[in-house]
C-alpha positions in Angstrom: -13.8 -0.3 -24.7 -15.7 2.9 -25.3 -15.2 4.8 -28.6 -13.4 7.7 -26.9 -10.8 5.3 -25.6 -10.2 3.9 -29.1 -9.9 7.4 -30.5 -7.5 8.5 -27.8 -5.4 5.4 -28.1 -5.2 5.7 -31.9 -4.1 9.4 -31.6 -1.4 8.6 -29.1 0.0 5.8 -31.2 0.0 8.0 -34.3 1.8 10.9 -32.5 4.3 8.9 -30.6 5.3 6.3 -33.2 5.3 8.5 -36.3 7.6 11.2 -35.0 5.2 13.9 -36.1 6.6 16.2 -33.4 10.1 15.9 -34.7 9.7 18.8 -37.2 9.4 21.3 -34.3 11.6 19.6 -31.7 15.0 18.1 -31.8 15.1 15.2 -29.5 18.0 13.4 -28.0 17.9 9.6 -28.4 16.4 7.9 -25.5 18.2 4.7 -24.4 16.1 1.8 -23.3 17.3 0.9 -19.8 18.1 -2.7 -19.1 17.6 -4.4 -15.8 21.3 -4.0 -15.1 21.0 -0.2 -14.8 19.0 -0.5 -11.5 19.6 -3.4 -9.2 16.2 -4.2 -7.7 16.8 -3.5 -4.0 18.3 0.0 -4.5 20.5 -0.2 -1.4 22.6 2.8 -2.5 19.7 5.0 -3.3 18.4 7.6 -0.9 15.3 6.3 0.8 12.8 8.8 2.1 10.6 6.3 3.9 13.0 4.7 6.4 14.3 8.2 7.5 13.8 11.9 6.7 17.6 12.5 6.9 18.5 11.6 3.3 20.0 8.3 4.2 20.4 5.4 1.8 18.8 2.1 2.5 22.2 0.7 3.3 22.8 3.4 5.9 19.4 2.9 7.6 19.2 0.5 10.6 15.9 -1.0 9.4 14.3 -3.2 6.7 13.6 -0.8 3.9 13.0 -1.6 0.3 12.6 0.6 -2.8 10.8 -0.7 -5.9 11.3 1.4 -9.0 8.6 1.7 -11.7 10.9 0.2 -14.4 11.1 -3.0 -12.4 7.4 -2.9 -11.8 6.8 -2.4 -15.5 9.0 -5.4 -16.4 6.9 -7.6 -14.1 3.6 -6.5 -15.8 2.2 -4.9 -12.7 0.0 -1.8 -12.9 -1.6 -1.5 -9.5 0.1 -0.6 -6.2 -1.4 -3.8 -4.8 0.3 -6.0 -7.4 3.6 -4.3 -7.0 3.7 -4.4 -3.2 2.9 -8.1 -3.0 6.1 -8.8 -4.8 8.2 -7.1 -2.1 9.6 -9.0 0.8 7.0 -10.5 3.2 4.0 -8.4 2.2 0.7 -10.0 1.1 -2.6 -8.7 -0.1 -5.5 -8.7 2.4 -7.7 -6.2 0.5 -11.4 -6.3 0.3 -13.9 -3.9 -1.5 -14.6 -2.4 1.9 -11.0 -1.9 2.9 -9.7 -0.7 -0.5 -5.9 -1.5 -0.4 -4.8 -3.4 2.6 -1.8 -5.6 3.4 -0.2 -8.0 5.9 3.4 -7.5 7.1 5.3 -9.3 9.8 2.3 -10.9 11.3 0.1 -7.8 11.4 -2.8 -7.1 9.0 -5.0 -4.4 7.6 -4.9 -0.6 7.7 -5.0 -0.7 11.5 -1.4 -2.0 11.5 0.2 -1.5 8.0 0.1 2.1 7.0 0.1 3.8 3.6 1.3 7.2 2.5 2.1 9.3 -0.5 5.4 11.3 -0.4 5.4 10.7 3.3 2.0 12.1 4.0 -0.8 9.8 5.4 -4.5 10.0 5.0 -6.3 9.0 8.2 -7.9 5.6 8.0 -11.8 5.6 8.2 -13.5 2.4 9.2 -10.4 0.4 8.0 -10.6 1.8 4.5 -7.9 3.4 2.3 -8.6 3.8 -1.4 -5.8 6.1 -2.8 -3.4 5.7 -4.5 -4.5 2.5 -6.3 -2.4 2.3 -9.5 1.2 3.0 -10.3 0.8 5.5 -13.1 2.4 8.8 -12.2 4.7 7.3 -9.5 8.5 6.9 -9.6 8.8 4.2 -7.0 7.1 2.5 -4.1 9.1 2.2 -0.8 8.4 -0.1 2.1 9.5 0.2 5.7 8.9 -3.1 7.6 8.3 -3.1 11.3 6.9 -0.4 13.6 7.0 3.0 11.8 5.2 5.2 14.4 8.3 7.3 15.2 8.0 8.7 11.6 4.3 8.2 10.7 2.3 7.9 13.9 -0.1 5.2 14.9 -1.4 2.2 13.0 2.0 1.1 11.6 3.1 -1.8 13.8 3.7 -4.0 10.8 5.2 -1.2 8.6 4.3 1.4 6.0 4.1 1.7 2.2 5.0 5.0 0.7 4.3 5.8 -3.0 6.8 8.3 -4.4 5.5 10.7 -7.1 7.3 11.6 -10.3 8.7 15.1 -9.9 8.5 18.1 -12.4 11.6 18.8 -14.4 12.5 21.6 -16.7 13.8 19.2 -19.4 10.8 18.4 -21.5 9.7 14.7 -21.8 6.5 12.8 -22.3 5.3 9.3 -22.0 2.1 7.3 -22.7 0.7 3.9 -22.5 -2.2 2.1 -24.1 -3.3 -1.4 -23.4 -6.0 -4.0 -23.9 -6.6 -7.3 -22.3 -8.9 -10.3 -21.9 -12.4 -9.7 -20.5 -12.5 -6.2 -22.0 -9.7 -4.8 -20.0 -8.3 -1.4 -21.2 -5.9 1.2 -19.8 -4.6 4.5 -21.1 -2.1 6.7 -19.5 -0.3 10.0 -20.5 2.3 12.0 -18.6 4.7 14.8 -19.3 6.9 17.4 -17.8 8.6 20.6 -18.9 9.5 24.2 -18.1 7.2 27.0 -17.1 8.8 30.4 -17.6 12.3 31.0 -16.3 11.9 29.5 -12.8 9.2 26.9 -13.0 8.5 23.3 -14.1 5.3 21.3 -14.4 4.2 17.7 -14.4 0.9 16.2 -15.5 -0.1 12.5 -15.3 -3.6 11.2 -16.3 -4.9 7.7 -16.7 -8.1 5.7 -17.2 -8.6 2.0 -16.7 -11.5 -0.4 -16.8 -13.0 -3.7 -17.9 -15.6 -6.3 -17.3 -13.9 -8.3 -14.6 -13.7 -12.0 -14.2 -16.9 -12.4 -12.2 -20.4 -11.8 -13.5 -21.3 -8.1 -13.5 -17.7 -7.4 -12.6 -17.4 -4.1 -14.4 -14.9 -1.6 -13.0 -13.3 1.7 -14.0 -10.9 4.2 -12.6 -9.9 7.7 -13.7 -7.3 10.0 -12.2 -5.4 13.2 -12.9 -2.2 14.3 -11.1 -0.8 17.8 -11.5 2.4 19.4 -10.1 4.0 22.8 -10.3 7.5 23.5 -9.0 9.0 27.0 -8.7 12.7 27.7 -8.0 13.0 31.5 -7.4 16.6 31.1 -6.2 19.2 28.4 -5.8 18.2 28.1 -2.2 14.4 28.2 -2.4 12.0 25.7 -3.9 8.2 25.9 -3.8 5.9 23.2 -5.0 2.2 22.5 -5.5 0.3 19.4 -6.3 -3.5 19.0 -7.1 -4.9 15.5 -7.8 -8.3 14.0 -8.3 -9.4 10.4 -8.7 -12.7 8.6 -9.3 -12.7 4.8 -8.9 -15.4 2.2 -9.1 -13.8 -1.2 -8.4 -15.6 -4.5 -8.9 -17.8 -5.1 -5.8 -16.4 -8.6 -5.3 -16.8 -9.6 -1.6 -15.9 -13.2 -2.3 -17.2 -16.7 -2.8 -18.9 -19.0 -0.3 -16.7 -21.9 0.9 -18.0 -25.5 0.9 -16.7 -27.5 3.8 -14.0 -24.8 4.2 -12.8 -25.1 0.6 -13.1 -23.0 -2.5 -15.5 -24.3 -5.2 -14.3 -23.9 -8.8 -17.9 -23.7 -10.0 -18.5 -20.6 -7.9 -15.3 -18.8 -9.2 -17.1 -16.4 -11.5 -20.4 -16.2 -9.7 -21.4 -12.7 -8.4 -23.8 -13.0 -5.4 -24.0 -9.3 -4.8 -27.1 -7.3 -5.6 -27.9 -6.1 -9.1 -27.9 -2.4 -8.1 -24.6 -2.5 -6.2 -22.7 0.8 -5.9 -19.0 1.2 -5.1 -17.5 4.7 -5.8 -14.4 6.3 -4.3 -13.6 9.9 -5.0 -10.5 11.5 -3.7 -9.2 15.1 -4.1 -5.8 16.1 -2.7 -3.9 19.4 -2.6 -0.4 19.9 -1.2 1.9 22.9 -1.0 5.6 22.5 -0.1 8.4 24.9 0.6 12.1 24.0 0.9 14.5 26.7 2.0 18.3 26.2 2.4 19.0 28.8 5.1 22.7 28.0 5.0 24.9 25.3 3.6 24.1 23.1 6.6 20.6 24.2 7.7 17.3 23.8 5.8 13.7 24.5 6.5 10.9 22.4 5.1 7.2 23.0 5.3 4.4 21.0 3.7 0.7 21.9 4.0 -2.0 19.6 2.7 -5.8 19.2 2.3 -7.6 16.0 1.4 -11.2 15.2 0.7 -12.6 11.7 0.2 -16.1 10.7 -0.6 -17.0 7.0 -0.6 -20.3 5.2 -1.3 -21.2 1.5 -0.9 -24.5 -0.2 -1.6 -23.8 -3.9 -1.2 -24.7 -7.3 0.1 -21.5 -8.7 1.6 -22.0 -12.1 3.1 -22.9 -15.4 1.4 -23.1 -18.7 3.3 -23.8 -22.3 2.3 -25.6 -23.2 5.5 -26.2 -26.7 3.9 -22.9 -27.7 2.2 -24.8 -30.3 0.2 -26.9 -27.7 -1.6 -26.2 -24.7 -3.8 -28.6 -22.4 -1.8 -26.9 -19.3 -0.3 -28.0 -17.4 2.7 -27.2 -13.8 2.2 -26.9 -10.9 4.7 -24.9 -7.9 5.7 -26.7 -5.5 3.3 -25.1 -2.1 3.7 -25.6 1.4 2.4 -22.5 3.3 3.7 -21.2 6.8 3.0 -17.9 8.4 4.1 -17.6 12.1 3.8 -14.2 13.1 5.2 -11.9 16.2 5.1 -8.4 16.3 6.4 -6.0 19.3 6.6 -2.5 19.5 8.1 0.9 21.0 8.2 4.4 19.6 8.9 7.2 22.1 9.7 10.8 20.8 10.2 14.4 22.0 10.4 17.1 19.8 8.9 20.8 20.1 9.7 23.9 18.5 8.2 26.5 20.2 10.4 29.4 18.1 11.9 29.3 17.0 15.6 32.7 16.4 17.3 34.4 16.4 13.9 32.1 13.7 12.5 29.3 13.9 10.0 25.9 14.5 11.8 22.4 14.9 10.4 19.3 15.8 12.5 15.9 17.1 12.0 13.1 18.2 14.3 9.7 19.6 13.8 6.0 19.8 14.6 3.1 18.2 12.7 -0.6 19.1 13.1 -3.6 17.7 11.4 -7.4 18.0 11.6 -9.9 15.4 10.2 -13.7 15.8 10.0 -15.9 12.9 9.2 -19.6 12.4 8.5 -20.5 8.7 8.6 -23.7 7.3 7.2 -24.8 3.7 7.4 -28.1 1.7 6.9 -29.9 0.0 9.7 -30.3 -3.6 10.7 -29.6 -6.0 7.9 -32.2 -8.5 6.6 -31.4 -12.1 5.4 -32.5 -13.8 2.2 -31.7 -16.9 0.3 -31.0 -17.6 -3.4 -29.5 -20.3 -5.6 -25.8 -19.8 -6.4 -26.7 -19.9 -10.1 -29.8 -17.7 -9.7 -28.8 -15.3 -12.5 -30.9 -12.5 -11.1 -29.8 -11.6 -7.5 -32.3 -8.9 -6.6 -32.1 -5.3 -5.4 -31.0 -3.5 -2.3 -33.9 -3.4 0.3 -35.6 0.1 0.0 -36.1 0.2 3.7 -32.3 0.3 4.4 -31.3 3.7 3.1 -28.4 5.1 4.9 -28.8 7.8 7.6 -26.2 9.8 9.5 -24.8 7.6 12.3 -22.3 10.1 13.7 -19.9 13.0 13.0 -16.4 13.0 14.4 -13.3 15.2 14.6 -9.7 14.2 15.2 -7.0 16.8 16.1 -3.4 15.5 16.1 -0.3 17.3 17.2 3.2 15.7 17.1 6.7 16.7 18.0 9.3 14.7 16.2 13.1 14.5 16.1 15.7 12.3 14.5 19.5 12.2 14.5 22.1 10.2 12.6 25.7 10.5 13.7 28.9 9.0 12.3 30.6 8.0 15.5 33.5 6.6 13.4 34.2 6.1 9.7 32.4 2.8 10.0 29.8 3.2 12.7 26.6 5.2 12.3 24.2 5.7 15.3 20.6 6.8 14.8 18.0 7.9 17.3 14.4 9.1 16.6 11.5 10.0 18.8 7.9 11.2 18.4 5.5 12.6 21.0 2.0 12.6 19.8 -1.2 14.2 21.2 -4.5 13.0 19.8 -8.0 14.4 20.6 -11.0 12.6 19.3 -14.6 13.9 19.6 -17.7 12.0 18.4 -21.2 13.2 17.9 -23.6 10.2 17.5 -27.0 10.7 16.1 -28.8 8.7 18.8 -26.5 9.1 21.8 -24.6 11.6 23.9 -21.4 13.1 22.6 -18.2 11.7 23.9 -14.4 12.4 23.5 -11.1 10.8 24.2 -7.5 12.1 24.4 -4.3 10.1 23.7 -0.7 10.9 24.3 1.9 8.5 22.8 5.7 8.5 22.9 7.4 6.3 20.3 11.1 6.0 19.5 13.8 4.1 17.6 17.4 3.4 18.4 19.7 1.9 15.8 23.3 1.4 14.7 24.8 0.5 11.3 28.4 -0.9 11.1 30.1 -0.8 7.7 32.0 -4.1 8.2 33.6 -4.1 4.7 33.5 -2.0 1.5 30.4 -4.1 0.4 28.8 -5.3 3.6 27.1 -3.6 6.6 25.4 -5.0 9.6 22.8 -3.2 11.7 20.7 -3.5 14.9 17.7 -1.6 16.1 15.0 -1.5 18.7 11.8 0.5 18.3 8.4 1.3 19.8 5.1 1.9 18.1 1.4 2.3 18.7 -1.8 1.0 17.0 -5.4 1.9 17.9 -7.7 -0.9 18.9 -10.0 0.5 16.3 -9.5 3.3 13.8 -9.5 6.5 15.8 -11.7 8.8 13.6 -14.4 6.0 13.4 -14.3 5.1 17.1 -17.5 3.8 18.7 -18.8 4.3 22.2 -17.2 1.1 23.6 -13.8 1.7 22.1 -13.5 5.1 23.9 -12.6 3.1 27.0 -9.4 1.6 25.5 -5.9 3.0 25.2 -3.6 2.7 22.2 -1.9 -0.7 21.9 1.9 -0.8 22.3 4.3 -2.5 19.9 8.0 -3.1 20.5 10.5 -4.6 18.0 14.0 -5.8 18.1 15.8 -6.4 14.7 19.2 -7.3 13.4 20.2 -7.4 9.8 22.9 -7.6 7.1 23.1 -5.7 3.8 25.5 -6.6 1.0 26.5 -5.2 -2.3 28.0 -7.8 -4.6 31.4 -6.8 -6.2 31.4 -5.3 -9.7 27.7 -4.3 -9.3 26.6 -7.9 -9.7 23.7 -7.5 -7.3 22.5 -6.8 -3.7 21.4 -8.9 -0.8 19.7 -8.3 2.6 18.9 -10.5 5.5 16.9 -9.5 8.6 15.8 -11.3 11.8 13.1 -9.6 14.0 10.8 -10.0 17.0 7.7 -7.9 17.5 5.4 -7.9 20.4 2.1 -6.0 20.5 0.4 -5.6 23.9 -3.0 -4.4 25.1 -5.0 -5.9 22.2 -8.7 -6.5 22.9 -9.5 -9.7 24.7 -12.2 -10.9 27.1 -12.2 -10.5 30.9 -12.1 -14.0 32.5 -14.4 -12.9 35.3 -16.8 -11.2 33.0 -16.4 -12.6 29.5 -19.4 -10.8 28.0 -17.4 -7.6 28.1 -14.3 -6.9 26.1 -11.1 -5.7 27.9 -7.6 -4.7 27.1 -4.7 -7.0 28.1 -4.2 -9.4 25.3 -0.9 -9.8 23.4 0.3 -11.1 20.1 3.8 -11.5 18.7 5.8 -12.4 15.6 9.3 -13.4 15.0 10.8 -14.2 11.6 13.6 -14.1 9.0 13.5 -12.2 5.8 15.9 -12.6 2.8 15.9 -10.7 -0.4 18.3 -10.4 -3.3 18.9 -9.2 -6.8 21.6 -11.0 -8.7 23.1 -10.0 -12.1 25.3 -13.0 -13.1 25.8 -11.8 -16.7 24.9 -8.8 -18.7 21.7 -10.5 -20.0 20.4 -12.2 -17.0 18.8 -10.9 -13.7 17.3 -12.8 -10.8 15.1 -11.3 -8.1 14.2 -13.4 -5.1 12.8 -12.8 -1.6 11.4 -15.1 1.1 10.0 -14.7 4.6 9.6 -17.3 7.3 7.4 -16.2 10.1 6.1 -17.4 13.4 3.0 -15.3 14.3 0.9 -16.1 17.4 -1.4 -14.8 20.1 0.4 -14.9 23.4 -2.7 -13.9 25.3 -6.2 -13.7 23.7 -9.6 -14.8 24.9 -12.7 -14.8 22.6 -16.4 -15.3 22.8 -18.9 -15.3 25.6 -17.0 -18.0 27.4 -13.5 -16.4 27.0 -12.0 -19.3 25.0 -8.2 -19.0 24.9 -6.5 -18.5 21.6 -3.0 -18.5 23.0 -0.6 -20.1 20.6 -2.9 -19.7 17.6 -2.0 -17.7 14.4 -3.9 -14.5 13.6 -6.3 -14.8 10.8 -5.2 -14.0 7.2 -1.5 -14.1 8.2 0.7 -16.4 6.0 3.8 -17.7 7.8 5.7 -18.5 4.5 5.9 -16.0 1.6 8.3 -16.0 -1.4 8.7 -14.2 -4.7 11.0 -14.9 -7.6 11.5 -13.3 -11.0 14.0 -14.2 -13.8 14.7 -11.8 -16.6 16.6 -12.2 -19.9 17.4 -8.9 -21.7 18.7 -8.2 -25.2 19.2 -4.8 -26.9 15.8 -5.0 -28.7 13.8 -7.4 -26.6 13.4 -8.8 -23.1 11.4 -11.5 -21.3 10.8 -12.6 -17.8 8.9 -15.2 -15.7 8.0 -14.9 -12.1 6.3 -16.8 -9.2 4.5 -15.7 -6.1 4.1 -18.1 -3.2 1.8 -17.4 -0.2 1.5 -20.0 2.5 -1.5 -21.3 4.4 -3.7 -18.7 6.2 -6.3 -19.3 8.8 -9.8 -17.9 8.3 -10.3 -17.1 12.0 -8.4 -16.8 15.3 -9.7 -20.2 16.4 -7.6 -21.7 13.5 -10.5 -24.0 12.8 -10.1 -23.8 9.0 -7.6 -22.4 6.6 -7.1 -21.2 3.0 -4.6 -23.4 1.1 -1.2 -22.2 0.2 -0.8 -21.2 -3.5 1.8 -20.4 -6.1 0.9 -18.2 -9.1 3.1 -17.9 -12.1 3.3 -14.8 -14.4 5.3 -13.9 -17.5 6.1 -10.8 -19.5 7.8 -10.1 -22.8 8.7 -6.8 -24.5 10.0 -5.7 -27.9 11.7 -2.3 -28.1 10.6 -1.3 -31.5 12.7 1.9 -31.4 14.0 4.2 -28.6 10.5 5.8 -28.4 8.2 2.7 -28.5 8.0 -0.6 -26.7 5.4 -3.3 -27.2 4.8 -5.6 -24.2 2.7 -8.7 -23.4 1.9 -9.7 -19.9 0.4 -13.0 -18.9 -0.9 -13.3 -15.3 -1.7 -16.6 -13.5 -0.3 -18.8 -16.3 -1.7 -22.0 -14.9 -5.1 -20.5 -14.2 -4.7 -21.4 -10.5 -7.8 -21.2 -8.3 -6.8 -19.6 -5.0 -8.1 -17.5 -2.1 -6.5 -14.1 -1.4 -8.1 -13.6 2.0 -11.0 -14.8 4.1 -13.7 -12.2 4.5 -15.6 -14.5 6.9 -15.0 -18.0 8.2 -17.0 -19.4 5.4 -16.2 -16.9 2.5 -13.1 -15.8 0.7 -11.9 -13.4 -2.0 -10.9 -15.4 -5.1 -7.8 -14.5 -7.1 -8.0 -13.4 -10.7 -7.9 -16.3 -13.3 -5.5 -16.4 -16.3 -5.3 -13.0 -17.9 -3.5 -11.6 -21.0 -2.7 -7.9 -21.5 -1.0 -6.2 -24.4 0.4 -2.7 -24.0 2.2 -0.2 -26.1 4.6 2.3 -24.3 5.7 5.5 -25.8 8.3 8.1 -24.6 9.8 11.3 -25.8 
């Protein structure tokens, strides 16, 4: 850890633990919340991801889950990625090239599982999304499983993940965190909120993390600052602004070569990337939001936003043991890549809560526009070289492969959307939503003629929720969504010929609140079919064509149980049957029908047990991910794995908590995802981290 981090950490500990501010400020005692204060599924909490109508998760005819940061903290998770992979059915398929990416309900990556912040999405470029990456500054993370196009547009057939920011408040409060861990890991976070003048409130959150990583030359660091200002000129008008910036340099770990299809423990910490590798992600975001209550039943909301992202990679990404008996690696896929993207947009909507035929009714309708500009740079044809796995020195990036501009592209999107939830009876709620989207893509390649493509997509959702008893509700829904065959803003010349793929889902479910606030349970069964995926034409197999199909059906169960005041159990499990119904690959159009898509586990489960006392708490958890195939041919697979974690905390006083987090207790060697048929990203070995948390 650098000296400035030691100095800042020491200052924070001195200020927050000594009570030095108490002479100027009288503080109310802060009670340390136990796990019983917030049942983990949050079924009775308003969920902004499954609907924009202010419905709770129990009122929404869909699989929605809200994970609050208190629960995330108890599990020792600090990244969005770690937190999400403990939710029902979602697994990590991230790579350094994709940033954060997930698998849900049989569909993978950022082309099918979307990500948003406060309901606003950043367009995916070349499969990559890099922000947000850590949980600091966020209040919760919400997940909507299944097609989400009716609310968020394309590329959401598997679902969407929505990170909810902490909001400014006029009541002053502050929090901080400092931590150190094995392999030089460190993290520092500060945050606070308070009043500005007579009508305003601010919030500021900043953090820095870093370390040496578990692989050779695995150094990484991340810095971000999040600011927010909220003005309330009248009781009926609220105006808010946010401005954020992050700079992240993650470990450029593209994986380990497989030997005879299996991970090799001796390669676990070996870094086969080049010595002068570069991986930098810089994101800047601005957002302005207005909320105006026109009357007691009618409101207007408008949000305008501007994003800029700059990403740079200089890497060698593929490592193969062409002769399994040797330790000589053939290396290729040398890339120098730059993304320079700007996105701006506006979403205007009316929201009503007036009654319809004497029954409660809520609706919203509006128009959303966005414009994205991208300049894309990539190096030329990649060379091939060889080196021993234990070479030590891995060479430099070829000087002849400097990136040059490949193309510039523009995407203009316009969408009309509407949603309605009507209480047909005291027990039956009916919900309908639709979205009509118009997308215009234009591409200016450096060495080819310009081309463009227009899309028009209609997506919708119909659902019903029946409150069977005071504690139990059942629901059913059917929905339609769309995914691109490739990411729209980074479309190539061949993909301009293809339409959006079409996804359709049918889902039924049950949600239950245990009596006396003893917990919550959900059960869902679903069937999703995605048509018009890219396949091969039987008559001309050298050319790709649309017409393929894949599907998934499964059951998801999740629960939080509070049997006594001291104990809490969280558990979720997913059983899935994911398959290609029609897919042909290769120059001879080999059929993959009946096979499982690559990197899709068909069994996933998470469990966590907590024990809480007034001054201390402890918990142990397990994450199980089933077998995943490394290719659509299903010729090889990554083994299933179970990873155990533990966390313990001592509440020194109402202002200070000391916590120890132990990850991968058994030091399990496991593969997170296959990057190629003969290479896989390896999970982090055993890791200990100690943190101190402060609050005022």
